[in-house]
C-alpha positions as CSV (number, residue, x, y, z in Angstrom):
1,M,-11.7,3.4,-1.2
2,Q,-8.7,2.5,-3.8
3,H,-8.8,-0.9,-5.0
4,T,-5.3,-1.0,-6.1
5,P,-2.3,0.2,-3.7
6,S,-1.3,4.1,-4.3
7,R,2.9,4.4,-4.8
8,Q,1.0,7.7,-4.2
9,W,0.9,6.6,-0.5
10,F,4.0,5.9,-0.5
11,T,5.2,9.5,-1.0
12,D,2.9,10.6,1.0
13,S,3.5,8.5,4.5
14,K,7.1,9.3,3.2
15,T,8.3,5.4,3.7
16,T,9.9,3.2,1.0
17,I,8.4,1.0,-1.2
18,G,11.8,-1.3,0.3
19,E,11.4,-0.3,3.5
20,W,7.5,-1.1,3.8
21,A,8.4,-4.7,1.8
22,L,11.5,-5.6,4.8
23,A,9.1,-4.0,7.8
24,H,5.9,-6.6,6.4
25,G,8.8,-9.3,5.4
26,F,7.7,-9.2,1.4
27,A,10.1,-9.5,-1.0
28,K,10.8,-6.3,-2.7
29,D,10.3,-7.4,-6.5
30,L,7.0,-8.7,-5.1
31,V,5.8,-5.3,-3.4
32,Y,6.9,-3.0,-6.8
33,G,4.8,-5.9,-9.4
34,V,1.8,-5.5,-6.7
35,V,2.4,-1.8,-6.7
36,S,3.7,-1.2,-10.3
37,G,0.4,-3.3,-11.6
38,R,2.4,-6.3,-12.7
39,L,1.2,-8.2,-10.1
40,K,-2.9,-8.3,-9.8
41,G,-2.7,-9.4,-6.5
42,N,-5.0,-12.1,-7.1
43,R,-3.3,-15.5,-5.3
44,G,-0.4,-16.2,-3.1
45,S,1.8,-13.3,-2.0
46,A,0.8,-10.9,-3.7
47,L,-2.4,-10.8,-2.5
48,A,-1.0,-10.4,1.2
49,I,0.6,-7.8,-0.2
50,K,-2.2,-5.7,-1.6
51,Q,-4.5,-6.8,0.9
52,K,-1.9,-5.3,3.4
53,L,-1.3,-2.5,1.7
54,L,-4.6,-1.8,1.6
55,E,-5.5,-2.1,4.8
56,A,-2.8,1.0,5.3
57,Q,-4.1,3.0,2.9
58,S,-7.6,2.9,4.8
59,K,-5.9,3.6,8.2
60,S,-4.3,6.7,6.6
61,S,-6.9,7.4,4.7
62,A,-9.1,7.4,8.4
63,A,-6.4,9.1,10.4
64,N,-6.3,12.1,7.8
65,L,-9.8,12.7,8.2
66,G,-10.0,12.3,11.9
67,A,-7.8,15.0,11.6
68,G,-9.2,17.9,9.4
69,A,-8.4,16.6,6.4
70,Q,-10.6,17.2,3.2
71,P,-11.9,14.0,1.2
72,E,-10.4,14.2,-2.3
């Protein structure tokens, strides 16, 4: 499992960081900060963003593995 949210996940899921932020009630600049590594995601909103992103990434990874995709 990855420990940091990935920009590649946004590309693969065909969603923008801004769309994801809006859909989950987070400020777009905070989400960009977490994804870029500028914010570590250890406290507050950054931690909540990191947890949601990792949850979303793990769900999509599980779905891809279930669909017969090869793990990387």
